[in-house]
C-alpha positions, 0 to 999 in steps of 0.5 A: 500500500505504501508503494502505491501511495508513493507512486500516486504522489510521484505521478501527481507531482509530475503531472503538476510539474508538466501541466503548470507551464502548459496551463500558463501558456509557457513553453518551458519550466524556466518560470519556476526559477523565480529568483533568476539564479539559474536553479530551481529550488523546492520552495520555488517549485512549491510556490509555482504549484500552489495554484495548481495543487489546490484543485487537485487536492480538493478533488481527492478530499472527497468529503471536503474536510480539508484532509486526505484520509485513508478513505479519500485515498482509497476512493482515489485509488479505486477511481484510478483502477477503474480508469485503468480498466476502462483504458484497457478495454478501450485499447483492447481492439487495437492490441495484437496479442502474440501467439505463444511460441511452440517448442518443437520436440 
């Protein structure tokens, strides 16, 4: 369960990092470097992602109590699993299954 949580958090951060510049109409992540020193610190990333993180957090806080509980997280996990199954079914007609190799005796 801990590995799944870590994976979901990593994907969430990656999504935010990639989506934020695109949402702002920017072509690079250079705008994260708010002090212009050529380096991006964690604080600069968090400052930049603050606006994008709130809607994502709120969507995971299913009961709107201001925290993501185990129940909220389980709801998100179940939703992700349903989405994965939906994608699998959607792509099934386009995927060619390889026939198992037969061994000659």
